C-alpha positions in Angstrom: 157.9 -127.1 -98.5 155.5 -126.5 -95.6 156.7 -127.9 -92.4 153.4 -126.7 -90.4 149.8 -127.2 -91.3 147.4 -124.2 -91.3 146.1 -125.2 -87.7 149.8 -125.4 -86.4 150.6 -121.7 -87.9 147.3 -120.3 -86.5 148.0 -121.5 -83.0 151.4 -120.1 -83.1 150.6 -117.0 -84.8 147.4 -116.3 -82.1 150.3 -115.6 -79.7 152.9 -114.3 -81.9 150.7 -112.4 -84.4 154.0 -111.0 -86.1 155.6 -114.3 -86.4 158.1 -116.6 -84.6 161.3 -118.3 -85.4 162.7 -121.5 -84.0 166.5 -121.7 -83.7 168.8 -124.7 -83.4 172.7 -125.0 -83.5 175.3 -127.6 -83.4 178.3 -126.9 -81.7 181.7 -128.4 -80.8 180.7 -128.4 -77.1 178.1 -126.8 -74.6 179.9 -123.5 -73.9 179.4 -120.3 -75.7 182.5 -118.8 -74.1 185.0 -121.5 -75.2 183.4 -123.7 -78.0 182.5 -123.0 -81.6 179.1 -123.2 -83.9 179.2 -125.8 -86.4 175.7 -125.5 -87.9 173.1 -122.9 -87.7 169.3 -123.2 -88.7 166.1 -121.7 -88.1 162.5 -122.0 -89.1 160.3 -118.8 -89.6 156.7 -118.6 -89.5 154.9 -115.6 -90.3 151.4 -114.6 -91.6 153.1 -114.8 -94.9 154.2 -118.3 -94.7 157.6 -120.1 -93.8 161.1 -119.5 -94.5 164.3 -121.7 -93.8 167.8 -120.5 -92.8 170.3 -123.6 -92.8 174.0 -123.3 -93.0 177.1 -125.4 -92.0 179.7 -123.2 -90.5 183.5 -123.6 -90.3 184.7 -123.7 -86.8 188.3 -123.3 -87.6 189.2 -125.9 -85.2 188.8 -129.8 -85.3 185.5 -131.1 -84.2 185.9 -133.3 -81.2 185.2 -136.9 -82.1 182.4 -137.1 -79.1 180.5 -134.5 -80.6 181.0 -135.9 -84.3 179.3 -139.0 -82.8 176.4 -137.1 -81.7 175.5 -135.0 -84.5 177.4 -136.6 -87.5 178.9 -133.5 -88.6 182.7 -134.3 -89.7 185.6 -131.9 -90.2 185.2 -132.6 -94.1 181.6 -131.4 -94.0 182.4 -128.0 -92.6 185.9 -127.3 -94.6 185.5 -124.3 -96.7 182.1 -123.5 -95.4 181.6 -119.7 -94.3 182.9 -118.8 -90.7 180.5 -117.7 -88.2 181.6 -113.8 -88.5 180.3 -114.2 -92.1 177.2 -116.1 -91.3 176.0 -114.1 -88.5 175.1 -110.9 -90.2 172.7 -112.7 -92.7 171.0 -114.7 -89.9 170.6 -111.4 -88.1 168.8 -110.1 -91.0 166.8 -113.2 -91.1 165.5 -113.0 -87.7 164.9 -109.1 -87.7 163.0 -108.4 -84.4 160.9 -111.4 -84.2 160.8 -113.6 -81.0 163.0 -116.7 -80.9 162.3 -120.1 -79.4 164.9 -122.9 -78.9 165.0 -125.9 -76.7 167.2 -125.2 -73.6 167.5 -121.6 -75.3 170.1 -120.4 -72.8 172.7 -122.7 -74.8 171.9 -121.6 -78.3 171.2 -117.9 -77.8 174.2 -117.9 -75.7 176.4 -118.7 -78.8 174.5 -116.0 -80.9 174.9 -113.5 -78.4 178.6 -114.2 -77.9 179.1 -114.2 -81.7 177.5 -110.9 -82.0 179.5 -109.6 -79.1 182.7 -110.7 -80.8 181.9 -109.2 -84.2 180.4 -106.0 -82.7 177.1 -106.8 -84.5 173.8 -105.1 -83.0 171.9 -107.2 -80.7 168.4 -106.3 -81.8 164.9 -106.4 -80.0 164.2 -110.2 -80.5 162.8 -111.9 -77.3 164.0 -115.3 -76.4 161.7 -118.2 -75.3 162.5 -121.7 -74.3 160.6 -124.6 -75.5 161.8 -127.0 -72.7 161.0 -124.3 -69.9 157.4 -123.7 -71.4 156.8 -127.5 -71.9 157.3 -128.2 -68.1 154.5 -125.8 -67.6 152.2 -126.6 -70.4 153.0 -130.3 -71.0 152.9 -131.5 -67.6 153.4 -135.3 -67.0 155.8 -136.0 -69.7 158.3 -138.7 -68.8 161.0 -135.9 -69.1 161.4 -132.7 -71.1 164.1 -133.5 -73.4 163.3 -132.8 -77.0 163.6 -136.5 -78.2 161.3 -137.6 -75.3 158.8 -134.8 -76.1 158.6 -135.4 -79.8 158.2 -139.2 -79.3 155.2 -138.8 -76.8 153.7 -136.0 -78.7 154.0 -138.0 -82.0 156.1 -135.3 -83.5 158.2 -136.6 -86.3 161.8 -136.1 -85.8 164.2 -138.0 -88.0 167.3 -136.5 -87.7 167.8 -135.6 -84.2 170.8 -133.5 -83.5 170.7 -131.8 -86.8 169.9 -128.2 -86.6 167.0 -127.9 -88.9 165.1 -130.9 -87.8 165.6 -129.8 -84.2 164.4 -126.3 -84.8 161.4 -127.7 -86.7 160.6 -130.0 -83.9 161.1 -127.3 -81.1 158.6 -125.1 -82.7 156.1 -127.9 -83.0 156.5 -128.8 -79.5 156.0 -125.2 -78.4 153.0 -125.1 -80.6 151.4 -128.2 -78.7 152.2 -126.4 -75.4 150.1 -123.3 -76.8 147.3 -125.5 -78.0 146.7 -126.6 -74.5 145.4 -123.0 -73.7 142.2 -121.7 -75.5 143.7 -118.2 -75.6 147.2 -117.9 -74.0 147.8 -114.5 -72.3 150.9 -112.6 -71.6 151.1 -114.4 -68.2 151.1 -118.0 -69.9 153.9 -116.8 -72.6 155.6 -115.6 -69.8 156.1 -119.1 -68.4 158.6 -119.8 -71.6 160.2 -116.4 -71.6 164.0 -116.0 -70.8 165.2 -112.4 -71.9 165.6 -110.3 -74.9 168.8 -109.7 -76.7 168.9 -106.2 -76.0 169.4 -107.3 -72.3 172.9 -108.0 -73.1 173.8 -104.5 -73.8 175.1 -104.0 -70.3 177.2 -107.3 -70.7 180.7 -106.2 -71.6 182.9 -108.9 -69.9 182.8 -112.1 -71.7 186.0 -113.5 -70.3 186.5 -116.2 -67.7 188.1 -115.0 -64.9 191.9 -116.2 -64.6 191.4 -117.7 -61.1 188.8 -120.0 -62.9 190.8 -120.9 -65.9 191.1 -124.4 -64.5 187.5 -124.8 -64.7 187.8 -125.1 -68.5 189.1 -128.6 -68.6 186.5 -129.6 -66.1 183.8 -128.3 -68.1 185.0 -130.0 -71.1 185.1 -133.4 -69.5 182.2 -132.8 -67.0 184.6 -133.8 -64.2 183.6 -133.2 -60.8 185.1 -130.5 -58.6 184.5 -128.1 -55.6 183.5 -124.5 -55.7 183.4 -122.2 -53.0 180.5 -119.8 -53.7 179.4 -116.4 -52.2 175.6 -117.3 -52.2 173.1 -119.9 -51.9 172.5 -122.1 -49.0 175.9 -123.1 -48.7 177.3 -119.6 -48.7 181.1 -119.4 -48.6 181.3 -123.3 -48.1 182.6 -125.6 -50.6 180.1 -127.6 -52.7 181.0 -130.5 -55.2 179.7 -129.8 -58.6 179.7 -131.3 -62.1 180.4 -128.3 -64.4 178.6 -128.5 -67.9 178.8 -125.2 -69.4 180.1 -121.5 -69.5 177.0 -119.2 -70.2 176.9 -115.7 -71.0 173.9 -114.1 -69.4 172.5 -110.6 -69.1 173.5 -110.2 -65.3 176.8 -111.7 -66.2 178.8 -114.9 -67.1 177.5 -118.3 -65.4 178.7 -121.5 -64.7 176.1 -123.9 -65.6 176.6 -127.2 -63.4 174.9 -130.1 -61.7 175.0 -129.3 -58.0 175.8 -132.5 -56.3 174.5 -131.4 -52.9 171.2 -130.7 -53.9 171.0 -133.1 -57.2 169.7 -130.0 -59.1 171.1 -128.1 -62.1 172.0 -124.4 -61.2 173.6 -121.3 -62.6 176.7 -119.9 -60.5 177.8 -116.6 -61.3 181.6 -116.6 -62.2 181.8 -113.4 -60.1 180.7 -115.2 -57.0 183.0 -118.3 -57.3 185.6 -117.3 -54.8 187.9 -120.6 -55.1 188.3 -123.9 -56.5 189.1 -127.2 -55.0 190.3 -130.6 -56.7 188.8 -133.6 -55.7 190.9 -137.0 -55.5 189.6 -140.3 -56.8 188.2 -141.6 -53.5 186.1 -138.4 -53.0 184.8 -138.6 -56.6 184.0 -142.4 -56.2 182.1 -141.5 -53.0 180.2 -138.8 -54.6 179.4 -140.9 -57.6 178.1 -143.8 -55.3 175.8 -141.4 -53.3 174.5 -140.1 -56.7 173.7 -143.4 -57.7 171.6 -144.1 -54.7 169.3 -141.3 -55.2 
């Protein structure tokens, strides 16, 4: 079954002549350093045609109900399926050294990189691109840059949102629409969607969360507001309130991805630069929520 038209393939291969792979994962949560993969899928487009990788993964833990409600993948569906350490070698073979694209690719690629590290697998030469990042540049004027919104406004079919294969195909079609805007995309344009390559993580040896920040794990899980003292940025060495979302491995080290409630922006904070945590009481949380609602 072909998912892309001849024109769509031509536009993708014009910028990625050897081919490109769109990846999507479903997980028990958003943090590669503490959560588990439950589904991995990818669509490969090359000069020779299309190939699909699609597999449910046994996370060996119970899937939280709030994630079941999002993607519909239950514990019964993954029971007895292969675990990630068995699936990853086949997936690495599937991608080879081709470039990868994912929507909000820091999250999906973070799970892959962490899995490779845990299982001592080679990181490979694949370059990673983000369709969300590229869309902000190439498809300006959209209501927002969530995958569901982009597919709706670009009239791209997405029947089973939050299932990995459907999202991977939709992601690649969004990227193709972005490339289509430019008659002849050059390296400068392609760099607008570029994040890093897997090999960049070779120097990243420590994937642990520091003991002094262990309390952040529950905050991330519940996205509960907390204050962090950060050795950097405009509020250097001052406490700032954040709503933590994810622990992400990055080539330069592990990051806390969080909604900064001072700037009202989503930022990455190096775990090495977070020197202290401070709990917020209910009155402080209420005051922050009220301030955010007024913005």
